[in-house]
C-alpha positions as CSV (number, residue, x, y, z in Angstrom):
1,X,0.0,0.0,0.0
2,X,1.2,3.5,-0.9
3,X,0.8,5.8,2.2
4,X,2.3,8.9,0.5
5,X,2.5,12.0,2.8
6,X,0.9,10.0,5.6
7,X,4.2,8.1,5.9
8,X,5.7,11.2,7.4
9,X,3.1,11.5,10.2
10,X,4.6,9.3,12.9
11,X,8.0,10.9,12.9
12,X,6.7,14.4,12.4
13,X,4.2,14.1,15.3
14,X,6.9,12.7,17.5
15,X,9.2,15.6,16.7
16,X,6.6,18.3,17.2
17,X,5.4,16.7,20.5
18,X,9.0,16.4,21.7
19,X,9.5,20.2,21.4
20,X,6.1,21.0,22.9
21,X,6.0,18.6,25.8
22,X,9.8,18.3,26.4
23,X,9.2,14.6,27.0
24,X,11.0,12.5,24.5
25,X,9.8,9.2,25.8
26,X,6.1,10.1,25.7
27,X,6.5,11.9,22.3
28,X,8.1,9.0,20.6
29,X,5.6,6.6,22.1
30,X,2.7,8.7,20.6
31,X,4.5,8.7,17.2
32,X,4.7,4.9,17.3
33,X,1.0,4.6,18.2
34,X,0.1,7.0,15.4
35,X,2.2,4.9,13.0
36,X,0.3,1.7,14.0
37,X,-3.0,3.5,13.4
38,X,-1.9,4.7,9.9
39,X,-1.0,1.1,9.0
40,X,-4.5,0.1,9.9
41,X,-3.5,-2.3,12.7
42,X,-5.1,-2.9,16.1
43,X,-3.3,-0.7,18.6
44,X,-2.7,-3.5,21.2
45,X,-1.6,-6.2,18.8
46,X,0.2,-3.8,16.5
47,X,2.2,-2.4,19.4
48,X,3.3,-5.8,20.7
49,X,4.1,-6.9,17.2
50,X,6.3,-3.9,16.5
51,X,8.1,-4.4,19.8
52,X,9.0,-7.9,18.9
53,X,10.0,-7.2,15.3
54,X,11.9,-3.9,16.0
55,X,13.7,-5.0,19.2
56,X,14.1,-8.7,18.7
57,X,17.2,-8.5,16.6
58,X,20.9,-8.6,16.9
59,X,21.4,-4.9,16.1
60,X,19.2,-3.6,19.0
61,X,20.6,-6.2,21.4
62,X,24.2,-5.1,20.4
63,X,23.3,-1.4,21.1
64,X,21.7,-2.3,24.5
65,X,24.7,-4.5,25.4
66,X,27.0,-1.6,24.8
67,X,24.8,0.8,26.8
68,X,24.6,-1.7,29.7
69,X,28.3,-2.1,30.0
70,X,28.9,1.6,29.6
71,X,26.5,2.1,32.5
72,X,28.5,-0.4,34.6
73,X,31.7,1.3,33.5
74,X,30.6,4.8,34.5
75,X,29.3,3.5,37.9
76,X,32.6,1.7,38.6
77,X,34.5,5.0,37.6
78,X,32.3,6.7,40.3
79,X,32.9,4.1,42.9
80,X,36.7,4.1,42.4
81,X,36.8,7.9,42.7
82,X,38.7,8.1,39.4
83,X,36.5,10.8,37.8
84,X,36.7,13.0,40.9
85,X,40.5,12.4,41.0
86,X,40.8,13.5,37.3
87,X,38.6,16.5,38.0
88,X,40.8,17.5,41.0
89,X,43.9,17.1,38.9
90,X,42.5,19.4,36.2
91,X,41.3,21.8,38.9
92,X,44.8,22.4,40.0
93,X,45.4,24.3,36.8
94,X,42.4,26.6,37.5
95,X,40.7,25.7,34.2
96,X,38.3,28.4,33.1
97,X,35.2,28.0,30.9
98,X,37.2,28.2,27.6
99,X,39.8,25.7,28.7
100,X,37.2,23.3,30.0
101,X,35.4,23.4,26.6
102,X,38.6,23.0,24.6
103,X,39.6,20.0,26.8
104,X,36.2,18.4,26.1
105,X,36.5,19.0,22.4
106,X,40.0,17.5,22.2
107,X,39.0,14.5,24.4
108,X,36.0,13.9,22.0
109,X,38.3,13.9,19.0
110,X,40.7,11.5,20.8
111,X,37.8,9.0,21.4
112,X,37.4,8.6,17.6
113,X,36.6,4.9,17.4
114,X,33.0,4.8,18.8
115,X,30.1,7.2,18.4
116,X,28.6,5.5,21.5
117,X,31.5,5.6,23.9
118,X,32.7,9.0,22.9
119,X,29.8,11.1,24.2
120,X,29.4,8.9,27.3
121,X,33.0,9.0,28.2
122,X,33.5,12.7,27.5
123,X,30.3,13.8,29.2
124,X,30.9,11.7,32.3
125,X,34.5,12.8,32.7
126,X,34.0,16.5,31.9
127,X,30.7,17.2,33.6
128,X,32.2,18.1,37.0
129,X,34.9,20.2,35.4
130,X,32.6,22.2,33.1
131,X,30.0,22.6,35.9
132,X,32.8,24.2,38.1
133,X,33.8,26.4,35.1
134,X,30.2,27.5,34.6
135,X,29.7,25.9,31.2
136,X,26.1,25.0,30.5
137,X,25.1,21.3,30.3
138,X,23.7,22.2,26.9
139,X,27.1,23.3,25.7
140,X,28.8,20.2,27.0
141,X,26.2,18.0,25.3
142,X,26.8,19.8,22.1
143,X,30.5,19.3,22.3
144,X,30.0,15.6,23.1
145,X,27.6,15.1,20.3
146,X,29.6,17.0,17.7
147,X,32.7,15.0,18.3
148,X,31.1,11.6,18.1
149,X,29.3,10.8,14.8
150,X,30.9,13.6,12.8
151,X,34.4,12.5,13.8
152,X,33.5,8.8,13.0
153,X,32.5,9.8,9.5
154,X,35.9,11.2,8.9
155,X,37.8,8.1,10.0
156,X,37.8,5.5,7.1
157,X,38.7,2.6,9.4
158,X,36.0,3.4,11.9
159,X,32.8,1.2,12.0
160,X,31.1,3.9,10.0
161,X,33.7,3.8,7.2
162,X,33.8,0.0,7.1
163,X,30.0,0.0,7.0
164,X,29.9,2.4,4.0
165,X,32.6,0.4,2.2
166,X,30.4,-2.7,2.6
167,X,27.4,-0.9,1.0
168,X,29.6,0.2,-1.9
169,X,30.7,-3.2,-2.9
170,X,29.2,-4.2,-6.2
171,X,28.2,-0.7,-7.3
172,X,29.7,0.2,-10.7
173,X,33.4,-0.9,-10.9
174,X,33.7,-1.2,-7.1
175,X,33.9,-5.0,-7.3
176,X,35.5,-5.8,-3.9
177,X,36.2,-4.4,-0.4
178,X,39.6,-3.0,-1.4
179,X,38.0,-0.8,-4.1
180,X,35.2,0.3,-1.8
181,X,37.5,1.1,1.1
182,X,39.7,3.2,-1.3
183,X,36.6,5.1,-2.3
184,X,35.7,5.8,1.4
185,X,39.3,7.1,2.0
186,X,39.1,9.4,-1.0
187,X,35.6,10.7,0.0
188,X,36.9,12.2,3.3
189,X,38.0,15.6,1.7
190,X,34.4,15.9,0.3
191,X,32.7,15.2,3.7
192,X,32.0,18.9,4.3
193,X,29.4,18.3,7.0
194,X,31.7,16.2,9.1
195,X,34.7,18.5,8.7
196,X,32.7,21.7,9.3
197,X,30.9,20.2,12.4
198,X,34.2,19.3,14.1
199,X,35.9,22.6,13.2
200,X,32.9,24.6,14.3
201,X,33.1,23.1,17.7
202,X,36.7,24.2,17.9
203,X,35.9,27.7,16.8
204,X,33.1,28.0,19.4
205,X,35.0,26.5,22.3
206,X,38.0,28.7,21.7
207,X,35.8,31.8,21.5
208,X,36.9,32.6,17.9
209,X,33.1,32.4,17.1
210,X,30.8,33.6,19.8
211,X,27.8,31.4,20.8
212,X,24.5,32.3,19.1
213,X,20.9,31.3,19.1
214,X,19.5,29.4,22.2
215,X,23.0,28.3,23.2
216,X,24.0,32.0,23.8
217,X,21.1,32.2,26.3
218,X,22.1,29.0,28.0
219,X,25.7,30.1,28.3
220,X,24.7,33.4,29.7
221,X,22.5,31.7,32.3
222,X,25.4,29.4,33.3
223,X,28.0,32.2,33.5
224,X,25.9,34.9,35.2
225,X,23.7,32.8,37.4
226,X,25.7,29.7,37.9
227,X,22.8,27.6,36.7
228,X,24.3,24.9,34.4
229,X,20.7,23.7,33.7
230,X,17.6,25.7,33.2
231,X,15.0,25.9,36.1
232,X,12.4,23.9,34.2
233,X,14.9,21.4,32.8
234,X,14.6,17.6,33.1
235,X,18.2,16.4,33.0
236,X,18.5,13.0,31.3
237,X,20.9,12.0,34.2
238,X,20.0,9.2,36.5
239,X,20.0,9.7,40.2
240,X,21.6,6.3,40.7
241,X,25.0,7.6,39.5
242,X,24.8,10.7,41.7
243,X,24.4,8.5,44.8
244,X,27.5,6.4,44.2
245,X,30.5,7.4,46.3
246,X,33.9,5.9,46.9
247,X,34.6,4.3,50.3
248,X,36.4,6.3,52.9
249,X,40.2,6.4,52.5
250,X,40.1,5.3,48.9
251,X,42.8,6.9,46.7
252,X,42.5,5.9,43.0
253,X,45.4,5.4,40.7
254,X,44.7,7.6,37.6
255,X,46.7,5.3,35.3
256,X,45.0,2.1,36.4
257,X,41.5,3.3,37.3
258,X,41.0,6.2,34.8
259,X,43.1,5.8,31.7
260,X,43.5,2.0,31.5
261,X,39.8,1.2,30.8
262,X,39.8,3.7,27.9
263,X,43.1,2.3,26.6
264,X,41.7,-1.2,26.8
265,X,38.7,-0.2,24.7
266,X,40.9,1.6,22.1
267,X,43.4,-1.2,21.9
268,X,40.7,-4.0,21.6
269,X,38.7,-2.1,19.1
270,X,41.6,-1.2,16.8
271,X,43.4,-4.5,17.4
272,X,40.4,-6.6,16.4
273,X,39.9,-4.4,13.4
274,X,43.5,-4.8,12.2
275,X,43.7,-8.5,13.0
276,X,40.1,-9.7,12.2
277,X,39.0,-7.0,9.9
278,X,36.0,-6.2,12.2
279,X,36.1,-3.9,15.2
280,X,34.7,-5.8,18.2
281,X,33.3,-2.8,20.1
282,X,31.0,-4.7,22.5
283,X,33.7,-7.1,23.4
284,X,36.0,-4.1,24.1
285,X,33.5,-2.7,26.6
286,X,33.1,-6.1,28.3
287,X,36.9,-6.5,28.7
288,X,37.2,-3.0,30.1
289,X,34.4,-3.6,32.7
290,X,35.9,-6.9,33.7
291,X,39.3,-5.2,34.1
292,X,37.8,-2.5,36.3
293,X,35.9,-4.9,38.5
294,X,38.8,-7.2,39.1
295,X,41.3,-4.4,39.7
296,X,39.0,-2.6,42.1
297,X,38.4,-5.9,44.0
298,X,42.2,-6.3,44.4
299,X,42.6,-2.6,45.4
300,X,39.9,-3.2,48.1
301,X,37.7,-0.4,46.8
302,X,34.7,-2.4,47.7
303,X,33.6,-5.9,48.6
304,X,32.3,-8.3,45.9
305,X,28.7,-7.6,46.9
306,X,29.4,-3.8,46.9
307,X,30.9,-3.9,43.4
308,X,28.1,-6.0,42.1
309,X,25.5,-3.6,43.6
310,X,27.4,-0.7,42.0
311,X,27.3,-2.4,38.6
312,X,23.6,-2.9,39.0
313,X,23.1,0.8,39.8
314,X,25.1,1.6,36.7
315,X,22.7,-0.5,34.6
316,X,19.7,1.2,36.2
317,X,21.2,4.6,35.3
318,X,21.0,4.0,31.6
319,X,17.4,2.6,31.6
320,X,15.8,5.8,30.6
321,X,18.1,6.1,27.6
322,X,17.5,2.5,26.7
323,X,13.7,3.0,26.8
324,X,13.9,6.0,24.5
325,X,16.2,4.1,22.1
326,X,13.8,1.2,22.1
327,X,10.9,3.4,21.1
328,X,13.1,5.1,18.5
329,X,13.8,1.7,17.0
330,X,10.1,1.0,17.0
331,X,9.4,4.3,15.3
332,X,12.1,3.6,12.7
333,X,10.5,0.2,12.0
334,X,7.1,1.9,11.5
335,X,8.7,4.3,9.1
336,X,10.1,1.4,7.1
337,X,6.6,-0.2,6.9
338,X,5.1,3.1,5.8
339,X,7.8,3.6,3.2
340,X,8.8,7.0,4.6
341,X,12.2,7.0,2.8
342,X,10.8,5.7,-0.5
343,X,8.2,8.6,-0.4
344,X,10.9,11.2,0.1
345,X,13.0,9.7,-2.7
346,X,10.0,9.6,-5.0
347,X,9.4,13.3,-4.7
348,X,13.0,14.3,-5.0
349,X,14.8,12.0,-7.4
350,X,13.4,13.8,-10.5
351,X,15.4,16.9,-9.4
352,X,18.7,15.0,-9.7
353,X,20.9,16.6,-12.3
354,X,24.7,16.7,-12.6
355,X,24.8,20.1,-11.0
356,X,22.3,19.4,-8.2
357,X,23.2,15.7,-7.5
358,X,25.6,16.4,-4.6
359,X,23.6,19.1,-2.7
360,X,20.3,17.2,-3.2
361,X,21.8,13.9,-2.1
362,X,23.0,15.6,1.1
363,X,19.6,17.3,1.7
364,X,17.5,14.2,1.1
365,X,19.8,12.1,3.3
366,X,19.7,14.8,6.0
367,X,15.9,14.9,5.8
368,X,15.5,11.2,6.0
369,X,18.0,10.7,8.9
370,X,16.4,13.6,10.9
371,X,12.9,12.2,10.6
372,X,14.0,8.6,11.3
373,X,16.9,9.2,13.7
374,X,19.1,6.7,12.0
375,X,22.1,7.4,9.9
376,X,23.1,3.8,9.0
377,X,19.5,3.1,7.9
378,X,19.7,6.1,5.6
379,X,23.0,4.9,4.2
380,X,21.5,1.4,3.5
381,X,18.6,3.0,1.6
382,X,20.3,5.9,-0.2
383,X,23.8,4.6,-1.1
384,X,22.8,2.3,-3.9
385,X,20.3,4.9,-5.3
386,X,22.6,7.9,-5.2
387,X,25.9,6.3,-6.0
388,X,24.2,4.3,-8.8
389,X,23.0,7.6,-10.2
390,X,26.4,9.1,-9.8
391,X,28.0,6.2,-11.8
392,X,25.4,6.9,-14.6
393,X,26.5,10.6,-14.7
394,X,30.2,9.8,-14.5
395,X,30.0,7.2,-17.3
396,X,31.1,4.4,-15.0
397,X,34.3,6.2,-13.9
398,X,35.4,6.4,-10.3
399,X,36.1,10.1,-9.9
400,X,35.1,13.2,-8.0
401,X,31.4,12.7,-8.8
402,X,31.5,9.3,-7.0
403,X,33.7,10.5,-4.0
404,X,31.5,13.6,-3.6
405,X,28.3,11.6,-3.7
406,X,29.5,9.0,-1.1
407,X,30.6,12.0,1.1
408,X,27.2,13.7,0.6
409,X,25.4,10.5,1.7
410,X,27.8,10.1,4.6
411,X,27.4,13.7,5.8
412,X,23.6,13.9,5.2
413,X,23.0,10.7,7.2
414,X,25.3,12.0,9.9
415,X,23.1,15.2,10.2
416,X,20.2,13.3,11.5
417,X,22.3,11.1,13.8
418,X,23.9,14.3,15.1
419,X,20.9,16.4,16.0
420,X,17.6,14.5,15.7
421,X,15.9,14.0,19.1
422,X,15.2,10.4,17.9
423,X,18.9,9.7,17.4
424,X,20.8,7.3,19.7
425,X,24.0,9.5,20.0
426,X,21.9,12.6,20.6
427,X,20.2,10.8,23.5
428,X,23.5,9.5,24.8
429,X,25.0,12.9,24.7
430,X,22.2,14.3,26.8
431,X,22.5,11.4,29.2
432,X,26.2,11.7,29.9
433,X,26.2,15.5,30.1
434,X,23.2,15.6,32.4
435,X,21.4,17.9,30.0
436,X,17.7,18.2,29.3
437,X,17.3,16.2,26.1
438,X,15.1,18.7,24.3
439,X,17.2,21.7,25.5
440,X,20.2,19.9,24.0
441,X,18.4,19.5,20.7
442,X,17.2,23.1,20.6
443,X,20.6,24.6,21.4
444,X,22.5,22.3,19.0
445,X,20.2,22.5,16.0
446,X,21.3,26.1,14.9
447,X,24.9,24.9,14.9
448,X,24.0,21.7,13.0
449,X,22.1,23.8,10.5
450,X,25.1,26.1,10.1
451,X,27.3,23.1,9.2
452,X,24.6,21.7,6.9
453,X,24.3,25.1,5.1
454,X,28.0,25.3,4.5
455,X,28.1,21.7,3.3
456,X,25.3,22.4,0.8
457,X,27.2,25.4,-0.5
458,X,30.3,23.3,-0.8
459,X,28.4,20.6,-2.7
460,X,26.9,23.2,-5.1
461,X,30.4,24.5,-5.9
462,X,31.8,20.9,-6.4
463,X,28.7,20.1,-8.5
464,X,29.2,23.1,-10.7
465,X,32.9,22.2,-11.2
466,X,32.1,18.6,-12.3
467,X,28.9,19.3,-14.3
């Protein structure tokens, strides 16, 4: 059945309600229910069916697994006192607002291998430091979010680059993984959205560009009133983590308790990618948590039962984020049933000309990813369509048309992952930073739109040069 413009209703209603009610969980739930009604299903049976189909798969379980172990890791960080110790070390240098923001930006770039771990690690580590420096939680969430997915799109050997390479295999003359990976490497200079997003964070954190839009108001509130969150905010930060305290007399070793878990994740992720050709991210988190648990037991930072209880509290702390993600997955599944992406493609593909191919590819991918909250889903749908069209225009040659199109798909899909309230990394950035989720989206959106506008202009210029 063709649903036409009705296919946009679930995501559109969820987005509008999220901004009106400031309750992401409720808003996405309503979007899911609207989608079930549009498909003509019974609400009760349709809802239980969509839960099973959308959540009963390896992809969702993988994401939940990572979140669970990240929750445990953060809780053990709290119990060991490692985060406080790092904050005290940084505090000795009397870090001001600008320094705290720059440090968060650099730390986000350093954690380049996972768009999930990056915002959670940076937000958790830097929250106390930025609070003391009177940096708004909204600004911290923006820094975390803008150095997660955008950075990953610029690293060819990240999970994002490998995924895109896999989608390119078999398109035109890209007959194997080596050809596809080379295309991903060569698309990086054309990934204007990823480049501008990361650079813009640097310009804003260093003060070269002053904050504007809702972020300016949030920063003014934090600096002048000392309120890092607004009075009516609902921080997406669980109370469980705030209650965890190290035992009396505990002195953490920063190398062992703070840096080692991150190095284990980096080493395992990169090592498995180099040796096995596939980055084992979940396994990396499991290894890091096991290391933390065993080391803390030997350091007598808690009894076995205390550390188990701490780990359970860590799992509880990410439950809100997991629920939002679960409903976002359900909404994405509904959108697939309704053919949301196909509808958007059908009303835009006729515009595709050599001059407009790159900017329109970016805009369509950005639109789909924003309304579905998924970048990888957008890549799976749009890569064969857009790159296939690009090969027709290039005469089958692998040239700037192809690299630019791959980059436009990559950047456009990243836009939604970067700033949609339905996106997992947007949710995780709010969670780790302790920011109100909708406040994070509102304050970040003008910056994301700035990066997107510059990217569109860049693609128009490239399109004109290759037409």
